[in-house]
C-alpha positions in Angstrom: 134.0 54.5 123.7 134.4 57.9 121.9 137.9 59.2 122.1 137.4 61.8 124.8 136.0 58.9 127.0 139.2 57.0 126.1 141.5 59.8 126.7 139.9 60.2 130.2 140.1 56.5 131.0 143.8 56.4 129.9 144.7 59.2 132.2 142.7 58.2 135.5 143.7 55.2 137.0 140.2 54.7 138.6 138.7 54.6 135.2 140.4 51.5 133.8 138.5 49.0 135.3 135.4 50.4 134.2 136.8 50.6 130.5 137.5 46.8 130.9 133.9 46.0 132.1 132.6 48.3 129.1 134.3 46.5 126.6 133.7 43.1 128.1 130.0 43.8 128.2 130.2 44.8 124.5 131.9 41.4 123.6 135.1 43.2 122.6 137.2 40.7 124.4 140.7 41.7 123.3 139.9 45.5 124.2 138.5 44.4 127.4 141.7 42.2 128.3 144.0 45.2 127.2 142.1 47.5 129.8 142.1 44.9 132.4 146.0 44.4 131.9 146.2 48.1 132.2 144.2 48.1 135.2 146.5 45.6 136.9 149.6 47.4 135.8 148.2 50.6 137.2 148.2 48.7 140.7 144.6 47.4 140.9 145.3 43.9 141.7 141.9 42.9 143.1 142.0 39.2 141.4 139.0 37.9 143.5 136.9 40.6 142.6 137.7 40.4 138.7 137.0 36.8 139.1 133.6 37.4 140.4 132.7 40.6 138.6 129.7 40.1 136.5 130.7 42.5 134.0 133.8 40.6 133.1 132.0 37.4 132.7 132.6 37.3 128.9 136.2 37.1 129.4 136.6 35.0 132.3 137.3 31.7 130.3 140.1 33.4 128.0 143.4 32.1 128.4 145.0 35.7 128.8 142.4 36.3 131.8 143.6 33.2 133.4 147.4 34.2 132.9 146.7 37.8 134.3 145.0 36.5 137.5 147.6 33.8 137.9 150.2 36.5 137.8 148.4 38.9 140.1 147.9 36.0 142.8 151.5 35.1 142.6 152.7 38.5 143.1 150.4 39.1 146.0 151.6 35.5 147.5 155.2 36.8 147.3 154.3 40.1 149.0 151.7 39.1 151.5 152.6 37.5 154.7 151.4 34.2 155.7 148.8 35.7 158.0 145.5 36.6 156.3 145.4 39.8 158.5 147.6 42.7 158.5 147.4 45.7 161.1 146.3 48.8 159.7 146.5 52.6 160.8 143.3 53.7 162.7 142.7 56.2 160.0 142.4 53.4 157.5 139.6 51.7 159.5 136.0 53.2 159.8 133.7 51.9 162.7 135.5 48.5 163.0 136.2 47.5 166.7 139.9 46.8 167.3 141.2 43.2 167.9 141.6 41.6 171.2 145.2 43.5 171.9 143.5 46.8 171.2 144.9 47.3 167.4 142.7 47.8 164.5 142.7 44.7 162.0 142.3 44.8 158.3 141.5 41.6 156.7 142.8 41.0 153.2 140.9 39.4 150.3 142.3 36.0 149.9 140.1 35.0 147.1 
């Protein structure tokens, strides 16, 4: 990645997962893991997706990857209620019919 692209990735939260994917695809595991760590620290804690993302396949068996995913999953267990559903404002839900009680329901990724 050139210096300008790295600068952009560092300042844009949504660009950090793409930087991790980029370096993982190149086989630069340390850089990929550094960017994935930055991604999680920026609040993107989609452990289920990171485990399934084909672009991160080259780092999936790295101990550091497992530690990061375990840490994310532990934080999510501490914050998330026991139920796998949560009620969301209607503005968040688009085109999904309400639950039996008339309220919109969001389903959380439990993977």
